N, C-alpha and C positions, 0 to 999 in steps of 0.2 A: 461587396459580395459579387463574384463573377456569375453572370447569368449564363447557364449552359445553352449553347447554340447548336443547332443541327447542321451537319455538314451538307454543303450544297449537293454533293454527289448522292448522299443518302436521301435528300429531299427529292431529287430527280427520280431516283429509283423507286421511292415510295409513291410518287405521283404516277409513275409508269405502271406500277402494280395496281394502283387504284383504277387507272384507266383500263387496264386489261380486265380487271374484275367487272368494270362497267360494261365492257364489250361482251364478256361472258354472260352478264345479265341480259344484254340485248339479244344474244343468241338464244338463251333460254326463253326469253319473251317471245321471240319469233317462232320458236318451236311450239311453245304453248298456244300461240295464236293459230298456227297451222293445225294443231290437234283440235282446237275448238272448232275451226272451220270444218275439219273432217267429221267431228261429232255432229255438227249442225247438219251437214249434208247427209250423214248416216241417218239422222232423225227424219230428214225429208224423204229419203229413200224408203225408210221403214214405214213412214206414213202412207206412201203410195202403194207399197206392198200390202199393207193392211186394207187400203181401199180396194185393191184388186180381190183380196180375200172376201170382203163384204159383197162385192159385185158377183163373185163366184157363188156365194151363198144365196144372193138374190136369184141367180139363174136356176140353181137347184130347187130353191123354194118355189119359184114360178113354174118350173116344169112339173114339180110334184102336184101343185094345185091344178095345173092344166090336165095332168094325167088322171087325177083322182076326181076331178070335177067338184072340188071343195068350194063351198061358197064363201069361206073365210079368207079372202084375199088381203084383208087389211093387215094381217101379220107380215105379209111380204112387203107391203107398202111401208110398214114401220122400219124395215131395214134401211130405207133411204135416209132415215133420220140419224143413222149411226155417225158418231163424231169422226170416224175414219174417212167419211166421204165429204168432210167439210171443205177440203181443197179441190174437190171434183165437181164439175158442172153436171149435175144430174137432172136438170130441168126437162130435157127431151125424154130421158128415161122415165121420169115421173109421169109426163103426159102420156107416154105409151102405155104404162102400167094402168093408168086411170082408164084409158080406152079399152084395154083388155078386161078390166074389172066390169065394165059396162057391157061389152059385147061377148066376151068369152069365145071369140072365133080364132081360127088358125092364123090369119094374117096379122091380127093384133098381137098374138102370142109371139110370132116370129119377129115382129118389130121390136118387142121388149128384149128378146134374147139377143137380137142383132145389135141393138143400142148398148146393151150391157157388155157384150163382147167388144164392141168398138171402144168403149171406155177402158176396158181392161187392156186392150192393145195400145191405146194411147198412153196409158200409165206406164206400161212396159217399155214403150218406145221412149218416153220421157226419162225413165230410169236409165235406159241404155245410153241416152245422150248425155245425161248428167254425170254418170260415173266416170267416163274418161276425162271430162272437163274438171271434175273434182280432183281426180288423181293428178292431172296436169297442173292444176292450180296449187295443190299442196306441194308437189315436187318443185315447182318454180319458186314457191315461197321459201322452202327450205334451202334451195340452192342459192337464192338471192341473199338470204340471211347469212349463210355461211360465207358467201363471197364478200359481202359487206364486212363481215367480222374480220376475215383474213386481210382484206385490203387495209382496214383501219389498223390492224395489228402491225402489218408491215410498215405502214406510214408512221405509226407510233415508234416502232423500233428505229426507223431512219431518223425520226425527229430526236430521239434520245441520243443516238450516235452523234448527230450534228451538234446537239447541245453539249455533250461531253467534250467533243473536240473543240468547239468554238467558245464555250463558256466555262465549263468546269475545269478542264485541264489548264487553260491559261490562268484562271484564278488560283488554282493550286500552285502553279509555278510562281505566280506573283507572291503568294503567301510564303512559299519556301525562300524566295529571294529576300523577302522582308525578314525572315528568321535569320538567314545568313548574315544580312547586314546588321541585325541586332547583336549578333555574336562577334561583330567586328570585321567580317570579311568584306572586301571591296568587290562588289559585283553589280550587275545590272539585271533587271527583270527582262525576260524575252517578250518582245512585242508581237503578240499573236492574238488569235480569236477575232470576234466580231469588232465592229468599229468602236463601240463604246469601251470594250475591254482593252483594245489596242491603245485607245486614247488614255485610259487609266494607266497602262503600263508606261507609255511615253511620259505622262505627267509624273509618275512615280520615279522613273529614271532621272528626269530632270530635277526633281526634288532631292533625290539622293546626291546627284552631282553638286547641287547648290549647298546641301548640308555638308558634304565632304569638303567642298571648297571653303565653306565658312569655318569648318573645324580646323582647317589648315591656314587660315588667314587671320592676321591681327586686325581687329576692328578699327583701331585708331589710325594706323599707318597704311592699311591695305596691303602690307607686305606679308609674305608667308611667315607663319609663326614658328615657335621652337619645334613643334611636332613635325611640321613639313620640312624644316631644316634638317632634323635628324634622319628623316627618311631619305632625303636627297643626298646627304653626305655618306650614309651607308651604301647607297647605290653607287655613288662616285668611287668609294673605296673598292667596291666589288669590281667595277668596270676598270679602274686603274690597275687592279691586280691581274685581271685577265689580259689586258692589253698594256704591257709595261709602259707606263707614262707617269707624269707627275701633275699634281694640281695644287693650288694654293688655298689657304684659309686665312681670312682676315677677321679680327675681332675688334669692334669699335665701341668706345664708351664716351658719352658726353662729358665734357670737363665741367666739374663743379656744378653738376645738375641739381643737387639738393639745394645749394645756395640760390640757384636760379629760380627754383620753385618757391623757396621761402621769400625771395624778393619780389617776384612778379605774379606768383599764384600758379595754381595747378593748370588753369586753362592756358596760360602762356607756356607752361611746361609741355602741355600736349601739343601746342603749336610748334614748339621747338623740335619735338620728336617727329612731327610731320615734315618739318623742313629737312631734317636729316634724311628721312625716307625719300623725299623728293631729290635730294642731292645724290643719293645712292643710285636712283634710277637714271639720273643724268650721267653719272661718272662711270658706271660699270659697262661691260660689254653685253651684247645680246645673249651670249652663252653663259654669262655669270648668273649666280643665284644669290640674291640678297634676302635677308630675313631679319625680323625683330627677334632677338634671342631672348630678351627678357628685360623689363624695366627700361633703363636708358642704354641698354647694350644691344648692338646689332652685330651680325655676322655675314660674311660673304664667302661663297665658294667660287673659285676661279679655275675652271677646267683647262687642261692642256696648256700649261704656262711654265715659265722658268722664273728664277729668282729675280732677275732684273725687271721682268714684266709685273711681277707681284708688287715690287717696290713702286713702280710707275703708277699702277692703278691705285694703290693705297694713297700715294701722294695726291693723285688727282681727286680722290674722294675727300681727303682732308681739306684741300684748297676749295673744292666746290661747296662744302659745308660752311667754311669760314666766309665764302663770298656771297652767300645768300643774304639779302638785306633783312634787317630786323624789322618786325612789324611794330605798329604803335602799341605801347604798353609792354615792350619786351626789348631784347638786345640780341646781337649776333651771338652765335654759339660756336664752339669748337669741339673737335673730337680728338682723342688719342687712339692710335691704331697699332695693334700688334699683329704680326703675320707669321705663318708657318707654311711649310711645303711638304707634300707627300712625295716620296717616302723618306726624305732626308730627316725630317723632324719627327717621324713616327708613321706607323702603318695602321694605327687604330685611332678611333675618334678621340678617346681620352688623351692619348699622347699628343695628338695634333693640337687640341685645345689647351693642353697644359703649356705647350711651347708658345702658342699665340698669346695666352694670358700672361705668361711671364714677360713677354716683350711689350704687351700693353701696359703692364705696371711699370716696366722700365721707362716707357714713354712718359708716363705720368710723373715718375720720379725726376725725369730730366727736364720737366717744365711744362708738360702737356702740349696740346695742339701740335703733335708731331707723330711721325711714323717710325716704328722699329720693325723692319722687315727682314726676312732671312738673308737677303743680299748684304745688307748693312752689317748684320751680325757676323756673317762669314768674312767680310772684309776686315772687320775689327779683329776677328780671331786670327786671320792671316797676318795682319800687322804685328800682333802680339807674338806670334810664333816666329816671325822674321826677326 
């Protein structure tokens, strides 16, 4: 069962959205904190204004007692116990009121009124000083919160763009390259992104190169295999058609290979195949292309060549195979070789191989360990026509 996986792009966008929501929460929190500070300072201001109202009431009550000559001054003194005056230092006022209660003279009365007015003025001055500071603090808090939020949002956006460019897109390209390779297309992944992703792409390309190389290489002989040979001969036919020229094809087959395996065993047979591959590498030119065509059969493409050169290289291969010393537990091996040339023997792969195979079987019929190449066939045909 395939486990559903989230796309990396979706994951990044989801995390970005969550981060933005978190920033929004921070902004709301800062706003709430500013509002709480405003409410707290409003409470302080309201308390001081209430204290001034009580002090005004004390002045009115004191003046009323002084004007009427009432002996019940304790009611005025009780006003000092109002909770609204809890934050106000009323000790000097209380002492003055007590002196007035005892003396009831004009100086003591003026002292009470003066002290009460001083307290009212001090509270008003404090309120006047606190309100601008409160407004400035609240404004700075809001501006700071909004600035922090926007800075983080911009940084987050930049981080997302960098992540998309350096991580997500290279990974997507890597995934698309893997899909194309799985569909049989020969391609490489772009090496991009951060160091780790670039290393993954390089390792991926190297792995693909080795896999493609392995898919076109015969494990036993290390020669190109049938698939690689067909790709190469198709390309050679296309090139020879565009630039009118000829190329040769050789088909080799080990002589009596079944009997060799039966006599010496399959391990010795594998060694014989490896010896033939080694002889091919020695005998052919650098521009030639040799491959294990299948079983005990090999094939060689000889670009830009004529009939005589095809015969010469084929004979050199045959002699080189025969000349390789036999290992312990085995014997020397020989090959029969048939050749064909483009375009005289055909312009398609099947026609070329049909001609080369016919000459290979002719070589076997004539005693094996020999070459039947296009030049020999043409000379024979010329003699018969003469």
